[in-house]
C-alpha positions in Angstrom: 0.0 0.0 0.0 1.5 3.4 -1.0 1.6 6.1 1.6 -0.9 8.9 1.5 0.4 12.3 0.4 1.2 14.8 3.2 -1.4 17.3 4.2 -0.7 20.9 3.3 0.4 21.5 6.9 2.7 18.5 6.9 4.2 19.5 3.6 4.7 23.1 4.8 6.5 21.8 7.9 8.7 19.5 5.8 9.6 22.3 3.4 10.5 24.6 6.3 12.6 21.8 7.9 14.5 21.4 4.6 14.8 25.1 3.6 15.7 26.9 6.8 18.9 24.9 7.6 19.9 24.8 4.0 19.6 28.6 3.6 21.4 29.1 6.9 24.4 26.9 6.0 24.5 28.5 2.5 24.4 32.0 3.9 27.2 31.2 6.3 29.3 29.5 3.6 28.7 31.8 0.6 28.3 35.3 2.2 32.1 35.9 2.3 32.3 35.1 -1.4 29.2 37.2 -2.3 29.8 40.2 0.0 30.3 42.8 -2.7 27.4 41.6 -4.9 23.9 43.1 -5.1 20.9 41.6 -3.3 19.4 40.2 -6.5 22.6 38.4 -7.5 23.1 37.0 -3.9 19.5 35.8 -3.8 19.8 34.2 -7.3 23.0 32.3 -6.3 21.5 31.1 -3.0 18.2 30.0 -4.7 20.1 28.3 -7.5 22.1 26.2 -5.0 19.4 25.7 -2.4 16.5 24.5 -4.6 18.3 21.4 -6.0 19.6 20.5 -2.5 16.1 20.7 -1.0 14.2 19.1 -3.9 16.6 16.3 -4.8 18.4 15.8 -1.6 16.3 16.6 1.4 12.6 16.3 0.5 12.9 12.6 -0.6 14.5 11.8 2.7 11.8 13.7 4.6 9.1 11.9 2.7 10.7 8.5 3.6 11.0 9.6 7.2 7.4 10.7 7.3 6.3 7.3 5.8 8.3 5.4 8.4 6.8 7.5 11.2 3.3 7.0 9.9 3.7 3.2 9.8 
C-alpha cells in the first residue's frame, strides 16, 4: 500500500525543515564570497544552489522519514 500524500500542513513543515537549515548553511558559507554583490545576485545564487539541494536531496528523505513515522 502506498503512503498517503502529506497534508498541506505537513508539507509546509517538511519544506520549512528542509529550507531553513539549507539557507542558513549556504548563507554562512557563501556570504564571504558574495559580500560585494547586489541583493538580487546573492539571492539568485542562493536559490540556484538551495533549490536542488532541497528538492533532490532533502525532500525525498523527509518523505521517507514521514512514511516510516506513519507506519
